[in-house]
C-alpha positions as a printed NumPy array, in Angstrom:
array([[ 68.277,  30.591,  97.243],
       [ 64.315,  30.024,  98.154],
       [ 64.255,  31.793, 101.408],
       [ 65.555,  35.452, 100.124],
       [ 63.534,  34.926,  97.115],
       [ 60.507,  34.211,  99.031],
       [ 61.612,  37.601, 101.253],
       [ 62.183,  39.362,  98.388],
       [ 58.918,  38.877,  97.064],
       [ 57.086,  39.324, 100.185],
       [ 59.036,  42.55 , 100.154],
       [ 57.735,  43.855,  97.063],
       [ 54.23 ,  42.936,  97.614],
       [ 53.909,  45.004, 100.942],
       [ 55.495,  47.653,  98.88 ],
       [ 52.838,  47.131,  96.069],
       [ 49.99 ,  47.249,  98.207],
       [ 51.469,  50.732, 100.076],
       [ 51.416,  52.266,  97.181],
       [ 48.045,  50.919,  95.44 ],
       [ 46.347,  51.947,  98.612],
       [ 48.234,  55.471,  98.424],
       [ 47.38 ,  56.252,  94.988],
       [ 43.717,  54.91 ,  95.365],
       [ 42.853,  57.55 ,  98.19 ],
       [ 40.468,  59.863,  96.659],
       [ 41.329,  63.781,  97.71 ],
       [ 38.575,  65.198,  99.523],
       [ 35.747,  66.672,  96.921],
       [ 35.641,  70.358,  98.005],
       [ 39.425,  70.874,  97.458],
       [ 39.169,  71.829,  93.788],
       [ 36.731,  74.567,  94.998],
       [ 38.851,  75.985,  97.672],
       [ 41.856,  76.196,  95.683],
       [ 39.738,  78.123,  93.191],
       [ 38.543,  80.653,  95.43 ],
       [ 42.614,  81.504,  96.739],
       [ 43.174,  81.618,  93.136],
       [ 40.513,  84.313,  92.404],
       [ 42.178,  85.431,  96.024],
       [ 45.608,  85.47 ,  94.977],
       [ 44.939,  87.209,  91.504],
       [ 43.209,  89.851,  93.234],
       [ 39.436,  89.517,  91.425],
       [ 36.734,  90.933,  93.417],
       [ 34.252,  91.209,  90.678],
       [ 35.443,  87.198,  90.498],
       [ 34.502,  86.39 ,  94.149],
       [ 31.686,  89.044,  93.644],
       [ 30.418,  86.027,  90.347],
       [ 30.397,  83.237,  92.721],
       [ 29.183,  84.91 ,  96.089],
       [ 25.619,  83.316,  96.966],
       [ 23.101,  86.315,  97.734],
       [ 22.101,  88.041,  99.686],
       [ 25.081,  88.031, 101.198],
       [ 24.555,  88.078, 104.919],
       [ 26.177,  90.344, 107.508],
       [ 26.12 ,  90.96 , 111.187],
       [ 24.367,  94.31 , 112.283],
       [ 24.681,  97.057, 112.133],
       [ 25.704,  96.323, 108.745],
       [ 23.346,  95.446, 106.254],
       [ 23.175,  92.327, 104.235],
       [ 24.349,  92.912, 100.488],
       [ 21.842,  92.253,  97.752],
       [ 23.944,  91.369,  94.453],
       [ 27.129,  91.63 ,  93.079],
       [ 27.726,  95.381,  92.776],
       [ 27.029,  96.03 ,  96.351],
       [ 29.304,  93.679,  97.371],
       [ 32.255,  95.124,  95.307],
       [ 31.921,  98.45 ,  96.947],
       [ 31.782,  96.777, 100.471],
       [ 34.983,  94.668,  99.574],
       [ 36.931,  96.386, 102.099],
       [ 34.903,  95.852, 104.728],
       [ 34.705,  91.724, 104.417],
       [ 38.525,  91.561, 103.342],
       [ 41.577,  93.218, 104.298],
       [ 45.017,  92.321, 103.604],
       [ 45.54 ,  90.343, 106.606],
       [ 42.647,  87.791, 105.694],
       [ 43.349,  87.579, 102.094],
       [ 47.026,  86.639, 102.633],
       [ 46.12 ,  84.468, 105.586],
       [ 43.602,  82.533, 102.911],
       [ 45.917,  82.129, 100.147],
       [ 48.497,  80.374, 102.516],
       [ 46.251,  78.165, 103.939],
       [ 46.342,  74.27 , 103.12 ],
       [ 42.688,  73.325, 101.265],
       [ 43.246,  69.925, 102.523],
       [ 44.395,  70.603, 106.174],
       [ 42.725,  74.185, 107.175],
       [ 39.688,  73.703, 104.92 ],
       [ 36.35 ,  70.551, 105.813],
       [ 33.277,  70.526, 104.914],
       [ 30.518,  70.448, 107.605],
       [ 27.902,  68.122, 106.084],
       [ 25.502,  69.972, 103.598],
       [ 26.261,  72.999, 105.409],
       [ 29.134,  74.292, 103.575],
       [ 32.77 ,  74.214, 103.532],
       [ 34.532,  76.01 , 106.345],
       [ 37.562,  77.781, 106.763],
       [ 39.268,  77.111, 110.207],
       [ 36.759,  77.971, 113.092],
       [ 34.217,  79.765, 110.869],
       [ 36.288,  82.723, 109.406],
       [ 35.12 ,  82.021, 105.837],
       [ 32.423,  79.544, 103.882],
       [ 31.609,  78.653, 100.626],
       [ 28.814,  76.266, 100.234],
       [ 29.129,  72.723,  98.989],
       [ 28.793,  73.878,  95.057],
       [ 31.586,  76.419,  95.641],
       [ 29.639,  79.653,  96.212],
       [ 31.26 ,  82.225,  98.992],
       [ 28.069,  82.148, 101.637],
       [ 29.813,  83.716, 104.468],
       [ 33.056,  85.98 , 106.216],
       [ 33.231,  85.905, 109.959],
       [ 36.027,  88.833, 110.343],
       [ 36.235,  91.976, 110.973],
       [ 38.626,  93.938, 109.063],
       [ 39.85 ,  97.329, 111.392],
       [ 37.494,  99.349, 108.615],
       [ 34.905,  97.639, 109.265],
       [ 35.174,  97.78 , 113.219],
       [ 35.375, 101.297, 112.364],
       [ 32.31 , 101.422, 110.417],
       [ 30.343,  99.992, 112.737],
       [ 31.222, 102.375, 115.837],
       [ 30.275, 105.122, 113.355],
       [ 26.708, 103.727, 112.557],
       [ 25.607, 102.468, 115.958],
       [ 26.975, 106.652, 117.116],
       [ 24.93 , 107.364, 114.823],
       [ 21.709, 105.221, 115.733],
       [ 22.049, 106.276, 119.154],
       [ 21.229, 109.657, 118.198],
       [ 18.202, 109.083, 116.706],
       [ 16.712, 106.864, 120.522],
       [ 15.49 , 108.213, 123.568],
       [ 17.825, 108.099, 126.33 ],
       [ 16.414, 105.721, 128.21 ],
       [ 17.391, 103.264, 125.808],
       [ 20.977, 104.075, 124.401],
       [ 23.001, 102.386, 126.482],
       [ 23.409,  98.979, 124.4  ],
       [ 25.948,  96.82 , 122.648],
       [ 24.825,  96.359, 118.966],
       [ 21.125,  96.915, 117.346],
       [ 19.269,  93.272, 116.187],
       [ 16.156,  94.345, 114.033],
       [ 13.892,  97.233, 113.587],
       [ 10.301,  96.035, 112.174],
       [  7.091,  98.262, 112.251],
       [  3.345,  96.541, 112.244],
       [  0.678,  98.481, 110.789],
       [ -0.01 , 100.029, 114.535],
       [  3.602,  99.452, 116.154],
       [  7.364, 100.228, 115.359],
       [  9.68 ,  97.474, 117.761],
       [ 13.082,  97.124, 118.103],
       [ 15.702,  94.901, 119.617],
       [ 18.968,  95.387, 121.433],
       [ 22.074,  93.213, 122.257],
       [ 23.091,  94.668, 125.853],
       [ 26.599,  94.463, 127.012],
       [ 25.949,  91.432, 129.033],
       [ 24.976,  89.664, 125.946],
       [ 20.434,  89.78 , 127.391],
       [ 18.303,  91.061, 124.787],
       [ 16.157,  94.399, 124.997],
       [ 12.427,  94.892, 123.15 ],
       [ 10.883,  98.108, 123.142],
       [  7.941,  99.026, 121.926],
       [  6.218, 101.997, 120.166],
       [  3.368, 103.303, 118.533],
       [  4.081, 103.645, 114.844],
       [  3.139, 106.903, 115.162],
       [  5.29 , 107.859, 117.592],
       [  9.658, 108.91 , 117.36 ],
       [ 12.106, 106.482, 118.623],
       [ 13.007, 109.934, 120.356],
       [ 10.334, 109.268, 122.638],
       [  9.823, 107.042, 126.047],
       [  8.974, 103.105, 124.427],
       [  5.66 , 102.424, 125.687],
       [  6.828,  99.262, 126.574],
       [ 10.431,  97.55 , 127.833],
       [ 11.175,  94.242, 128.452],
       [ 14.322,  92.743, 129.144],
       [ 15.803,  89.165, 129.284],
       [ 14.832,  87.894, 125.527],
       [ 16.235,  84.748, 124.277],
       [ 16.685,  84.065, 120.932],
       [ 15.986,  80.688, 119.083],
       [ 17.074,  79.393, 115.499],
       [ 13.908,  78.133, 113.598],
       [ 16.198,  75.135, 111.353],
       [ 19.045,  76.21 , 109.067],
       [ 17.144,  78.455, 106.867],
       [ 18.216,  81.312, 109.152],
       [ 14.638,  82.645, 110.861],
       [ 15.13 ,  83.463, 114.107],
       [ 12.48 ,  84.165, 117.208],
       [ 13.494,  86.42 , 119.601],
       [ 11.139,  85.789, 122.887],
       [ 10.281,  88.451, 125.639],
       [  8.49 ,  87.138, 128.825],
       [  6.269,  90.246, 130.523],
       [  4.133,  88.539, 133.62 ],
       [  1.415,  86.859, 131.854],
       [  2.805,  88.311, 128.321],
       [  5.01 ,  86.722, 125.636],
       [  6.295,  88.821, 123.208],
       [  7.671,  87.172, 119.875],
       [  9.343,  88.801, 117.176],
       [  9.855,  85.924, 114.462],
       [ 11.858,  86.718, 110.595],
       [  9.789,  84.684, 108.046],
       [ 12.88 ,  84.618, 105.1  ],
       [ 11.558,  81.241, 104.509],
       [  7.994,  82.231, 103.683],
       [  6.361,  83.07 , 100.216],
       [  7.874,  86.176,  98.167],
       [  3.948,  87.786,  99.298],
       [  4.363,  87.21 , 102.333],
       [  5.299,  89.31 , 105.579],
       [  9.343,  90.285, 106.387],
       [  8.571,  89.17 , 109.92 ],
       [  5.756,  88.826, 112.868],
       [  4.605,  90.18 , 116.138],
       [  3.322,  87.721, 118.195],
       [  1.538,  88.36 , 121.422],
       [  0.243,  85.508, 124.141],
       [ -1.505,  86.244, 127.294],
       [ -0.925,  82.554, 128.924],
       [ -1.442,  80.161, 126.271],
       [ -3.467,  82.503, 123.976],
       [ -2.442,  84.378, 121.342],
       [ -3.95 ,  87.806, 121.496],
       [ -2.449,  89.663, 118.464],
       [ -1.033,  88.66 , 115.505],
       [  0.737,  91.392, 112.759],
       [  2.857,  90.589, 110.077],
       [  5.773,  93.1  , 109.67 ],
       [  8.117,  95.093, 107.916],
       [ 11.694,  94.715, 108.465],
       [ 13.245,  98.008, 108.794],
       [ 16.642,  97.896, 109.731],
       [ 18.73 ,  94.234, 110.732]])
């Protein structure tokens, strides 16, 4: 009798350990945030989702960033369509979502991002309506340019300093192109300067970017300034000859 009793006690002990381990496994802290977001989608509540969205809500050019809840709601069909909504509703908060450090909570490969507080941070998905709208905006934009620079994939940024107008475009091969005019000139005129093979450098995690172009001994840099003080310029135009800066202009972002 002693041996069967010993085996029985051992079995009960192992079962209790397994049960304890299972019940004490904590649920990832982000799961409830994801579940709240999915619930709002399921109930078809654009206003409620706008209320938990982080602004400005960044969008890929040529679309403008959204600055407030009203703009978000009016652009709802350019952000979500039935396909992505159903995919998100049917997603598993534990298996399909994950927290990426302090950057936020990501759905699969970054199609949707939430902040670590549960705000909607970004949507990297293009509904058919958005693709059509982007193509329309690019087509209209090309009508305002000199024929020598109308061949590009998408516009990146257009800035104006007190003396110059500069635009950067992404070409079909993924390269960046710099074109500049005197501020008094129209973009329908041939640019004074065009430089190819630009580089894009992200500055930390705050969203600022440097676009760098080299032309002989000269280097042209367009630097966004999202993290600067409220009274500082939107961007800067820096020009170097070798290692010496020969021009520094604050700039206003006209299009992004």
